[in-house]
Backbone as CSV, one residue per row, in Angstrom:
resi,resn,N_x,N_y,N_z,CA_x,CA_y,CA_z,C_x,C_y,C_z
1,UNK,17.483,0.240,-10.386,17.406,0.758,-9.016,16.195,0.167,-8.296
2,UNK,16.369,-0.128,-7.023,15.239,-0.591,-6.215,14.320,0.585,-5.894
3,UNK,13.027,0.333,-5.919,12.086,1.369,-5.488,12.159,1.548,-3.976
4,UNK,12.188,0.424,-3.260,12.284,0.437,-1.796,13.372,-0.545,-1.392
5,UNK,14.250,-0.109,-0.517,15.323,-0.980,-0.042,15.365,-0.964,1.482
6,UNK,15.090,-2.117,2.086,15.205,-2.298,3.533,16.503,-3.051,3.818
7,UNK,17.279,-2.569,4.764,18.496,-3.271,5.163,18.518,-3.432,6.680
8,UNK,18.249,-4.656,7.133,18.269,-5.007,8.553,17.424,-4.042,9.394
9,UNK,16.221,-3.753,8.896,15.334,-2.799,9.578,14.583,-3.483,10.718
10,UNK,14.726,-2.926,11.892,14.001,-3.387,13.079,13.220,-2.215,13.653
11,UNK,11.993,-2.486,14.047,11.174,-1.473,14.712,10.660,-2.049,16.019
12,UNK,10.978,-1.364,17.119,10.523,-1.775,18.445,9.676,-0.653,19.026
13,UNK,8.483,-1.001,19.483,7.597,-0.030,20.121,7.819,-0.047,21.632
14,UNK,7.731,1.127,22.229,7.837,1.240,23.688,6.465,1.560,24.263
15,UNK,6.015,0.766,25.207,4.741,0.992,25.879,5.004,1.205,27.365
16,UNK,4.528,2.328,27.878,4.724,2.640,29.296,3.407,2.530,30.044
17,UNK,3.448,1.888,31.207,2.253,1.739,32.037,2.679,1.641,33.492
18,UNK,2.138,2.543,34.296,2.435,2.568,35.729,3.938,2.611,36.002
19,UNK,4.608,3.419,35.204,6.037,3.612,35.422,6.931,2.535,34.847
20,UNK,6.350,1.527,34.227,7.146,0.446,33.648,7.067,0.506,32.120
21,UNK,8.192,0.296,31.479,8.265,0.336,30.018,8.413,-1.074,29.457
22,UNK,7.552,-1.389,28.511,7.603,-2.689,27.845,8.021,-2.488,26.395
23,UNK,8.937,-3.310,25.921,9.379,-3.253,24.532,8.606,-4.280,23.713
24,UNK,7.960,-3.802,22.649,7.140,-4.673,21.810,7.712,-4.675,20.395
25,UNK,8.183,-5.822,19.911,8.749,-5.870,18.555,7.669,-5.720,17.489
26,UNK,7.900,-4.812,16.538,6.960,-4.636,15.437,7.482,-5.220,14.140
27,UNK,8.802,-5.128,13.972,9.450,-5.637,12.771,10.850,-6.082,13.156
28,UNK,11.264,-7.237,12.645,12.517,-7.839,13.091,13.487,-8.067,11.935
29,UNK,14.492,-7.190,11.843,15.632,-7.404,10.938,15.191,-7.617,9.485
30,UNK,14.360,-6.717,8.983,13.830,-6.850,7.623,14.854,-6.397,6.585
31,UNK,15.210,-7.301,5.706,16.052,-6.982,4.551,15.285,-7.382,3.298
32,UNK,15.021,-6.400,2.447,14.171,-6.646,1.276,14.362,-5.528,0.263
33,UNK,14.465,-5.885,-1.010,14.478,-4.910,-2.099,13.219,-5.099,-2.930
34,UNK,12.445,-4.031,-3.072,11.262,-4.049,-3.929,11.639,-3.372,-5.235
35,UNK,11.466,-4.099,-6.320,11.960,-3.646,-7.614,11.105,-2.525,-8.189
36,UNK,11.756,-1.617,-8.871,11.035,-0.538,-9.528,10.133,-1.116,-10.615
37,UNK,8.861,-0.710,-10.610,7.916,-1.142,-11.631,7.130,-2.394,-11.309
38,UNK,7.361,-3.005,-10.152,6.630,-4.229,-9.820,5.463,-3.942,-8.872
39,UNK,4.572,-4.924,-8.770,3.528,-4.910,-7.748,3.938,-5.932,-6.703
40,UNK,4.213,-5.455,-5.507,4.679,-6.327,-4.426,3.609,-6.373,-3.346
41,UNK,3.210,-7.580,-2.980,2.173,-7.748,-1.964,2.735,-8.209,-0.640
42,UNK,2.195,-7.669,0.437,2.542,-8.104,1.788,1.380,-8.900,2.359
43,UNK,1.664,-10.121,2.791,0.668,-10.969,3.429,1.091,-11.262,4.861
44,UNK,0.113,-11.361,5.739,0.399,-11.697,7.127,-0.862,-11.589,7.956
45,UNK,-0.878,-12.294,9.079,-1.994,-12.184,10.003,-1.984,-10.808,10.655
46,UNK,-3.051,-10.464,11.360,-3.062,-9.212,12.113,-1.896,-9.194,13.093
47,UNK,-1.179,-8.070,13.128,-0.044,-7.954,14.029,1.249,-8.529,13.489
48,UNK,1.244,-8.929,12.208,2.438,-9.551,11.627,3.522,-8.547,11.267
49,UNK,3.138,-7.264,11.126,4.114,-6.235,10.780,3.843,-5.521,9.470
50,UNK,2.701,-5.818,8.831,2.387,-5.185,7.544,2.221,-3.677,7.692
51,UNK,1.420,-3.258,8.662,1.174,-1.828,8.858,2.446,-1.105,9.268
52,UNK,3.242,-1.732,10.132,4.516,-1.136,10.531,5.402,-0.911,9.311
53,UNK,5.480,-1.909,8.444,6.298,-1.798,7.232,5.844,-0.636,6.368
54,UNK,4.531,-0.513,6.168,4.011,0.542,5.306,4.209,1.921,5.928
55,UNK,4.047,2.023,7.231,4.253,3.312,7.897,5.714,3.733,7.861
56,UNK,6.619,2.782,7.887,8.037,3.107,7.740,8.311,3.675,6.352
57,UNK,7.724,3.067,5.331,7.905,3.556,3.962,7.322,4.957,3.811
58,UNK,6.183,5.197,4.442,5.515,6.495,4.355,6.195,7.569,5.194
59,UNK,7.159,7.177,6.013,7.837,8.142,6.869,7.041,8.522,8.094
60,UNK,6.013,7.716,8.423,5.198,7.986,9.611,5.806,7.353,10.854
61,UNK,6.679,6.370,10.646,7.452,5.752,11.719,8.915,5.756,11.305
62,UNK,9.787,5.593,12.286,11.218,5.572,12.012,11.816,4.272,12.538
63,UNK,12.766,3.687,11.810,13.366,2.428,12.264,14.086,2.588,13.600
64,UNK,13.987,1.574,14.439,14.792,1.536,15.656,16.247,1.286,15.285
65,UNK,16.442,0.448,14.267,17.778,0.205,13.720,17.636,-0.213,12.268
66,UNK,18.745,-0.165,11.535,18.712,-0.502,10.123,18.452,0.718,9.262
67,UNK,18.466,0.522,7.951,18.279,1.626,7.012,17.191,1.301,5.995
68,UNK,16.537,2.354,5.528,15.455,2.248,4.555,15.608,3.378,3.556
69,UNK,15.538,3.046,2.258,15.650,4.054,1.205,14.535,3.903,0.188
70,UNK,14.066,5.035,-0.339,13.096,5.063,-1.426,13.786,5.658,-2.642
71,UNK,13.989,4.851,-3.664,14.706,5.297,-4.853,16.034,5.953,-4.474
72,UNK,16.694,5.363,-3.487,17.998,5.843,-3.050,17.965,7.013,-2.091
73,UNK,16.757,7.436,-1.659,16.631,8.592,-0.780,16.057,8.194,0.579
74,UNK,16.364,9.000,1.574,15.805,8.822,2.910,14.313,9.134,2.864
75,UNK,13.441,8.222,3.324,11.993,8.463,3.254,11.510,9.646,4.082
76,UNK,12.351,10.141,4.988,11.951,11.276,5.813,12.051,12.601,5.061
77,UNK,12.757,12.627,3.935,12.974,13.880,3.218,11.749,14.264,2.389
78,UNK,11.611,15.552,2.144,10.487,16.036,1.337,10.598,15.537,-0.100
79,UNK,11.829,15.358,-0.581,12.025,14.863,-1.946,11.463,13.451,-2.093
80,UNK,11.710,12.607,-1.087,11.198,11.235,-1.134,9.676,11.215,-1.029
81,UNK,9.126,12.061,-0.176,7.672,12.075,0.019,6.933,12.470,-1.264
82,UNK,7.567,13.286,-2.101,6.940,13.684,-3.358,6.794,12.511,-4.323
83,UNK,7.568,11.461,-4.086,7.535,10.293,-4.961,6.435,9.309,-4.583
84,UNK,5.749,9.587,-3.466,4.790,8.645,-2.885,3.338,9.043,-3.121
85,UNK,2.514,8.033,-3.361,1.068,8.183,-3.299,0.551,7.153,-2.309
86,UNK,-0.554,7.465,-1.635,-1.030,6.569,-0.570,-2.539,6.462,-0.583
87,UNK,-3.025,5.217,-0.572,-4.459,4.946,-0.433,-4.673,4.156,0.847
88,UNK,-5.216,4.782,1.900,-5.484,4.047,3.144,-6.665,3.099,2.971
89,UNK,-6.833,2.212,3.939,-7.930,1.250,3.867,-9.279,1.955,3.823
90,UNK,-9.417,3.028,4.582,-10.669,3.785,4.622,-10.385,5.232,4.237
91,UNK,-10.319,5.532,2.935,-10.037,6.910,2.518,-11.129,7.850,3.004
92,UNK,-10.710,9.022,3.472,-11.677,9.982,4.013,-11.647,11.261,3.189
93,UNK,-12.821,11.730,2.843,-12.969,13.006,2.154,-14.099,13.775,2.828
94,UNK,-13.972,15.080,2.880,-15.059,15.890,3.430,-16.326,15.635,2.616
95,UNK,-17.390,15.282,3.302,-18.598,14.803,2.630,-19.269,15.851,1.750
96,UNK,-19.016,17.126,2.025,-19.682,18.183,1.268,-18.939,18.530,-0.029
97,UNK,-17.763,17.930,-0.233,-16.982,18.222,-1.432,-17.412,17.342,-2.601
98,UNK,-17.165,17.816,-3.798,-17.291,17.003,-5.001,-15.915,16.410,-5.312
99,UNK,-15.841,15.393,-6.185,-14.527,14.875,-6.569,-13.603,15.956,-7.124
100,UNK,-14.149,16.868,-7.918,-13.338,17.961,-8.451,-12.727,18.787,-7.330
101,UNK,-13.547,19.123,-6.346,-13.066,19.955,-5.238,-12.064,19.209,-4.369
102,UNK,-12.339,17.929,-4.120,-11.440,17.134,-3.285,-10.071,16.997,-3.937
103,UNK,-10.045,16.698,-5.226,-8.770,16.526,-5.917,-8.043,17.853,-6.091
104,UNK,-8.784,18.930,-6.247,-8.154,20.253,-6.308,-7.454,20.558,-4.983
105,UNK,-8.088,20.171,-3.886,-7.510,20.375,-2.557,-6.223,19.566,-2.396
106,UNK,-6.283,18.266,-2.763,-5.095,17.425,-2.612,-3.988,17.840,-3.575
107,UNK,-4.370,18.311,-4.749,-3.361,18.800,-5.684,-2.623,20.010,-5.150
108,UNK,-3.351,20.888,-4.463,-2.704,22.066,-3.870,-1.782,21.663,-2.729
109,UNK,-2.170,20.634,-1.962,-1.300,20.147,-0.888,0.002,19.588,-1.455
110,UNK,-0.075,19.000,-2.642,1.113,18.451,-3.296,1.879,19.511,-4.075
111,UNK,1.405,20.763,-3.977,2.054,21.897,-4.641,2.137,21.702,-6.156
112,UNK,1.087,21.148,-6.720,1.030,20.993,-8.168,0.758,22.333,-8.829
113,UNK,1.245,22.489,-10.036,1.047,23.710,-10.803,-0.446,23.885,-11.087
114,UNK,-1.044,24.976,-10.613,-2.488,25.179,-10.818,-2.898,25.130,-12.286
115,UNK,-1.978,25.510,-13.176,-2.310,25.545,-14.600,-2.480,24.139,-15.183
116,UNK,-1.727,23.187,-14.647,-1.826,21.815,-15.153,-2.742,20.936,-14.299
117,UNK,-3.085,21.421,-13.102,-3.871,20.615,-12.176,-5.259,20.301,-12.721
118,UNK,-5.907,21.286,-13.320,-7.264,21.078,-13.831,-7.294,19.950,-14.854
119,UNK,-6.339,19.963,-15.782,-6.270,18.916,-16.803,-5.976,17.562,-16.172
120,UNK,-5.068,17.550,-15.196,-4.696,16.292,-14.549,-5.868,15.705,-13.772
121,UNK,-6.666,16.551,-13.127,-7.839,16.069,-12.394,-8.805,15.361,-13.344
122,UNK,-9.045,15.960,-14.494,-9.942,15.327,-15.465,-9.370,13.995,-15.951
123,UNK,-8.048,13.944,-16.135,-7.405,12.702,-16.585,-7.615,11.569,-15.587
124,UNK,-7.367,11.852,-14.302,-7.473,10.770,-13.312,-8.929,10.391,-13.064
125,UNK,-9.846,11.346,-13.178,-11.262,11.007,-13.026,-11.732,10.103,-14.164
126,UNK,-11.197,10.325,-15.353,-11.479,9.417,-16.468,-10.889,8.042,-16.173
127,UNK,-9.649,8.024,-15.688,-8.961,6.758,-15.405,-9.731,5.893,-14.406
128,UNK,-10.300,6.533,-13.375,-10.990,5.766,-12.326,-12.497,5.679,-12.555
129,UNK,-12.961,6.205,-13.686,-14.370,6.074,-14.038,-15.313,6.954,-13.241
130,UNK,-14.819,8.109,-12.800,-15.662,8.995,-11.987,-15.943,10.341,-12.653
131,UNK,-15.554,10.504,-13.899,-15.751,11.806,-14.534,-17.224,12.190,-14.578
132,UNK,-18.101,11.224,-14.821,-19.537,11.534,-14.896,-20.096,11.907,-13.523
133,UNK,-19.353,11.598,-12.464,-19.799,11.916,-11.103,-19.017,13.094,-10.514
134,UNK,-18.337,13.854,-11.355,-17.417,14.882,-10.861,-18.099,15.983,-10.065
135,UNK,-19.392,16.190,-10.284,-20.098,17.255,-9.565,-21.002,16.722,-8.456
136,UNK,-20.937,15.418,-8.210,-21.744,14.807,-7.154,-21.024,14.935,-5.818
137,UNK,-21.767,15.136,-4.741,-21.155,15.227,-3.418,-20.612,13.865,-2.982
138,UNK,-19.477,13.892,-2.310,-18.855,12.658,-1.838,-19.783,11.898,-0.893
139,UNK,-20.653,12.616,-0.190,-21.595,11.970,0.735,-22.527,10.996,0.023
140,UNK,-22.667,11.127,-1.296,-23.539,10.249,-2.074,-22.793,9.040,-2.642
141,UNK,-21.511,8.941,-2.377,-20.693,7.883,-2.971,-20.823,6.561,-2.226
142,UNK,-20.773,5.465,-2.981,-20.679,4.129,-2.386,-19.236,3.895,-1.942
143,UNK,-19.009,2.803,-1.207,-17.646,2.500,-0.762,-16.720,2.266,-1.954
144,UNK,-17.221,1.605,-2.973,-16.410,1.378,-4.158,-16.024,2.672,-4.853
145,UNK,-16.951,3.622,-4.916,-16.661,4.919,-5.527,-15.651,5.696,-4.690
146,UNK,-15.756,5.578,-3.366,-14.783,6.242,-2.492,-13.384,5.661,-2.694
147,UNK,-13.307,4.337,-2.876,-12.010,3.711,-3.129,-11.425,4.214,-4.446
148,UNK,-12.274,4.357,-5.448,-11.795,4.852,-6.744,-11.328,6.302,-6.637
149,UNK,-12.056,7.108,-5.861,-11.630,8.489,-5.644,-10.322,8.521,-4.855
150,UNK,-10.203,7.604,-3.891,-8.965,7.513,-3.129,-7.784,7.166,-4.016
151,UNK,-8.004,6.275,-4.975,-6.935,5.919,-5.902,-6.604,7.100,-6.817
152,UNK,-7.622,7.845,-7.222,-7.383,9.048,-8.027,-6.512,10.035,-7.266
153,UNK,-6.798,10.201,-5.982,-5.986,11.084,-5.135,-4.554,10.596,-5.039
154,UNK,-4.389,9.260,-4.944,-3.050,8.688,-4.765,-2.171,8.860,-5.999
155,UNK,-2.766,8.850,-7.196,-1.973,8.937,-8.426,-1.964,10.334,-9.031
156,UNK,-2.657,11.273,-8.406,-2.860,12.606,-8.981,-1.552,13.292,-9.350
157,UNK,-0.553,13.209,-8.486,0.697,13.960,-8.679,1.792,13.143,-9.370
158,UNK,1.396,12.093,-10.087,2.332,11.243,-10.831,3.410,10.639,-9.927
159,UNK,3.033,9.969,-8.842,4.053,9.380,-7.962,4.740,8.193,-8.638
160,UNK,5.970,7.917,-8.229,6.690,6.749,-8.742,6.324,5.488,-7.962
161,UNK,5.770,5.687,-6.765,5.429,4.566,-5.885,4.109,4.860,-5.201
162,UNK,3.184,3.894,-5.209,1.959,4.071,-4.433,1.825,2.934,-3.426
163,UNK,1.340,3.299,-2.244,1.140,2.376,-1.136,-0.359,2.163,-0.980
164,UNK,-0.791,0.917,-1.051,-2.214,0.594,-0.961,-2.452,-0.309,0.242
165,UNK,-3.255,0.160,1.177,-3.552,-0.598,2.392,-4.956,-1.188,2.281
166,UNK,-5.040,-2.491,2.115,-6.331,-3.196,1.979,-7.234,-2.517,0.938
167,UNK,-6.774,-2.423,-0.310,-7.523,-1.652,-1.311,-8.877,-2.219,-1.695
168,UNK,-9.139,-3.517,-1.427,-10.436,-4.094,-1.810,-11.257,-4.524,-0.596
169,UNK,-10.853,-4.105,0.583,-11.563,-4.497,1.800,-13.003,-3.991,1.798
170,UNK,-13.949,-4.902,2.007,-15.353,-4.527,2.132,-16.060,-4.211,0.830
171,UNK,-15.411,-4.469,-0.306,-16.027,-4.159,-1.589,-16.769,-5.370,-2.153
172,UNK,-17.789,-5.100,-2.982,-18.494,-6.193,-3.639,-17.660,-6.684,-4.830
173,UNK,-17.985,-7.855,-5.389,-17.157,-8.437,-6.457,-16.931,-7.517,-7.651
174,UNK,-17.950,-6.756,-8.054,-17.790,-5.857,-9.196,-16.804,-4.746,-8.870
175,UNK,-16.925,-4.166,-7.676,-16.013,-3.094,-7.270,-14.584,-3.614,-7.132
176,UNK,-14.442,-4.848,-6.632,-13.111,-5.461,-6.512,-12.461,-5.578,-7.889
177,UNK,-13.233,-6.043,-8.867,-12.709,-6.175,-10.236,-12.293,-4.814,-10.779
178,UNK,-13.073,-3.781,-10.504,-12.752,-2.440,-10.988,-11.449,-1.931,-10.382
179,UNK,-11.284,-2.116,-9.063,-10.067,-1.658,-8.390,-8.859,-2.456,-8.878
180,UNK,-9.037,-3.761,-9.064,-7.941,-4.599,-9.569,-7.489,-4.121,-10.949
181,UNK,-8.444,-3.844,-11.818,-8.109,-3.368,-13.163,-7.405,-2.017,-13.105
182,UNK,-7.842,-1.153,-12.194,-7.212,0.159,-12.048,-5.773,0.028,-11.564
183,UNK,-5.533,-0.885,-10.614,-4.172,-1.090,-10.121,-3.263,-1.580,-11.245
184,UNK,-3.779,-2.501,-12.059,-3.000,-3.007,-13.190,-2.700,-1.888,-14.177
185,UNK,-3.691,-1.056,-14.434,-3.540,0.064,-15.360,-2.480,1.041,-14.862
186,UNK,-2.515,1.359,-13.578,-1.529,2.274,-12.996,-0.132,1.669,-13.079
187,UNK,-0.013,0.395,-12.766,1.287,-0.279,-12.801,1.870,-0.313,-14.213
188,UNK,1.015,-0.413,-15.215,1.490,-0.477,-16.599,2.130,0.824,-17.061
189,UNK,1.935,1.909,-16.323,2.605,3.177,-16.632,4.006,3.223,-16.029
190,UNK,4.400,2.166,-15.305,5.721,2.127,-14.684,5.716,2.404,-13.200
191,UNK,4.546,2.664,-12.642,4.439,2.964,-11.215,4.611,1.698,-10.383
192,UNK,5.455,1.783,-9.369,5.641,0.673,-8.433,4.501,0.672,-7.426
193,UNK,4.007,-0.503,-7.077,2.911,-0.613,-6.115,3.312,-1.552,-4.985
194,UNK,3.146,-1.072,-3.763,3.284,-1.912,-2.569,1.911,-1.998,-1.938
195,UNK,1.378,-3.206,-1.835,0.042,-3.335,-1.258,0.018,-4.359,-0.141
196,UNK,-0.837,-4.088,0.814,-1.085,-4.993,1.930,-2.530,-5.440,1.842
197,UNK,-2.761,-6.741,1.994,-4.132,-7.227,1.864,-4.316,-8.546,2.592
198,UNK,-5.539,-8.753,3.099,-5.919,-10.048,3.643,-6.559,-10.925,2.566
199,UNK,-6.832,-10.331,1.404,-7.464,-11.076,0.319,-6.386,-11.766,-0.513
200,UNK,-6.063,-12.991,-0.125,-4.991,-13.717,-0.809,-5.338,-13.946,-2.277
201,UNK,-6.614,-14.182,-2.572,-7.006,-14.440,-3.961,-6.730,-13.232,-4.851
202,UNK,-6.899,-12.023,-4.312,-6.618,-10.819,-5.091,-5.119,-10.603,-5.248
203,UNK,-4.373,-10.826,-4.176,-2.912,-10.721,-4.245,-2.379,-11.690,-5.294
204,UNK,-2.944,-12.877,-5.307,-2.548,-13.927,-6.246,-2.731,-13.483,-7.688
205,UNK,-3.779,-12.714,-7.943,-4.106,-12.320,-9.310,-3.269,-11.157,-9.817
206,UNK,-2.827,-10.281,-8.929,-2.255,-9.021,-9.392,-0.768,-8.852,-9.124
207,UNK,-0.225,-9.523,-8.114,1.152,-9.239,-7.682,2.195,-10.011,-8.493
208,UNK,3.338,-9.366,-8.673,4.485,-10.024,-9.304,5.281,-10.825,-8.272
209,UNK,5.351,-10.276,-7.063,6.021,-10.979,-5.962,5.243,-10.731,-4.675
210,UNK,5.454,-11.626,-3.713,4.737,-11.539,-2.439,5.703,-11.848,-1.301
211,UNK,5.607,-11.071,-0.221,6.361,-11.352,0.989,5.414,-11.774,2.099
212,UNK,5.788,-12.813,2.840,4.962,-13.301,3.947,5.620,-12.908,5.262
213,UNK,4.893,-12.143,6.064,5.366,-11.711,7.378,4.697,-12.545,8.463
214,UNK,5.497,-13.012,9.404,4.977,-13.752,10.553,5.615,-13.177,11.808
215,UNK,4.789,-12.570,12.661,5.246,-12.006,13.933,6.461,-11.099,13.743
216,UNK,6.363,-10.201,12.760,7.405,-9.208,12.537,8.590,-9.665,11.719
217,UNK,8.582,-10.903,11.283,9.714,-11.459,10.539,9.296,-11.812,9.113
218,UNK,10.098,-11.382,8.137,9.848,-11.769,6.752,10.339,-13.198,6.566
219,UNK,9.405,-14.117,6.394,9.769,-15.537,6.350,9.959,-16.073,4.939
220,UNK,9.226,-15.496,3.975,9.359,-15.962,2.592,9.092,-14.821,1.629
221,UNK,9.794,-14.848,0.503,9.496,-13.970,-0.629,9.264,-14.869,-1.832
222,UNK,8.105,-14.736,-2.439,7.692,-15.629,-3.524,7.608,-14.877,-4.843
223,UNK,8.035,-15.543,-5.912,7.850,-15.040,-7.267,6.513,-15.554,-7.792
224,UNK,5.954,-14.861,-8.777,4.652,-15.243,-9.327,4.632,-16.701,-9.787
225,UNK,5.750,-17.168,-10.313,5.816,-18.549,-10.810,5.674,-19.573,-9.689
226,UNK,5.892,-19.140,-8.438,5.788,-20.063,-7.312,4.344,-20.456,-7.011
227,UNK,3.379,-19.639,-7.470,1.976,-19.956,-7.175,1.071,-19.996,-8.407
228,UNK,1.547,-19.508,-9.543,0.657,-19.330,-10.696,0.234,-20.633,-11.362
229,UNK,0.917,-21.733,-11.075,0.603,-22.999,-11.748,-0.684,-23.640,-11.254
230,UNK,-1.171,-23.192,-10.099,-2.329,-23.857,-9.489,-3.174,-22.843,-8.721
231,UNK,-4.461,-22.792,-9.006,-5.349,-21.877,-8.300,-5.392,-22.225,-6.812
232,UNK,-5.237,-21.207,-5.975,-5.249,-21.429,-4.538,-3.898,-21.817,-3.960
233,UNK,-2.883,-21.895,-4.816,-1.553,-22.310,-4.363,-0.963,-21.310,-3.373
234,UNK,-1.158,-20.013,-3.622,-0.592,-19.004,-2.729,-1.185,-19.117,-1.332
235,UNK,-2.489,-19.354,-1.253,-3.126,-19.528,0.053,-2.534,-20.732,0.778
236,UNK,-2.315,-21.808,0.060,-1.730,-23.015,0.645,-0.334,-22.727,1.195
237,UNK,0.484,-22.029,0.413,1.839,-21.687,0.854,1.791,-20.795,2.083
238,UNK,0.878,-19.822,2.067,0.756,-18.891,3.192,0.398,-19.627,4.480
239,UNK,-0.613,-20.473,4.421,-1.059,-21.211,5.611,0.057,-22.108,6.135
240,UNK,0.717,-22.817,5.242,1.801,-23.710,5.656,2.946,-22.931,6.291
241,UNK,3.257,-21.765,5.740,4.351,-20.941,6.270,4.030,-20.431,7.663
242,UNK,2.824,-19.920,7.849,2.422,-19.390,9.159,2.418,-20.498,10.206
243,UNK,1.860,-21.650,9.856,1.816,-22.769,10.807,3.219,-23.250,11.161
244,UNK,4.095,-23.334,10.166,5.462,-23.791,10.398,6.216,-22.845,11.323
245,UNK,6.076,-21.541,11.086,6.754,-20.555,11.933,6.214,-20.594,13.360
246,UNK,4.906,-20.785,13.490,4.295,-20.841,14.823,4.798,-22.052,15.601
247,UNK,4.921,-23.190,14.910,5.433,-24.393,15.573,6.873,-24.201,16.031
248,UNK,7.682,-23.562,15.201,9.082,-23.340,15.554,9.220,-22.453,16.782
249,UNK,8.345,-21.453,16.895,8.417,-20.547,18.041,7.955,-21.223,19.330
250,UNK,7.135,-22.257,19.196,6.633,-22.960,20.379,7.619,-23.989,20.919
251,UNK,8.592,-24.369,20.068,9.562,-25.387,20.502,10.807,-24.743,21.099
């Protein structure tokens, strides 16, 4: 079964100004199956449609046309939402909370059994390397520690799919390595990962497949073997694809 299935999905935004409505394409006729258990990366310039794609999966936006399913279910349903975990680019936690308190709060929002929640919180804090900091206030955390706590929140309720938006943005090399290892560890449990990133080198290291979006259109889907033979190959393919699509639109 596909974890995520897009069939001819188009998203058009409406912008109104001074009584006039402008239609702005966000995503154009996207057809794509993301396999259960894989790490799939989305690459594209700003405005290419990565955020639109992820918001559609999260049920925060709705397709203008076409269909989208998560494990065979409508993403708008509560059943589908229970299958999702999400790490935004800038995870936010109340600064006065400790990791224990923050995860207890998110666990209650996910309606987790209070009897098993305590044990699960300790498990994920061990997984992300924050157990020794469990009683420290979030206000004392570095950006890398916040990302790790964000990932703990995303996997707390055992989701089948996690969405990661720029998971290594602004991190130092050591923190990037830690987050990369954590993503690999989570994926090895069978969890499907959809990630969006501007860091092509990181996508190259961790993803099984990659989709390249250009101006709302999925132009290429690459298998790991398409870039793994040569360091920097994925970046080369990405640049060539974007330039080629831009030239075609100008002619």
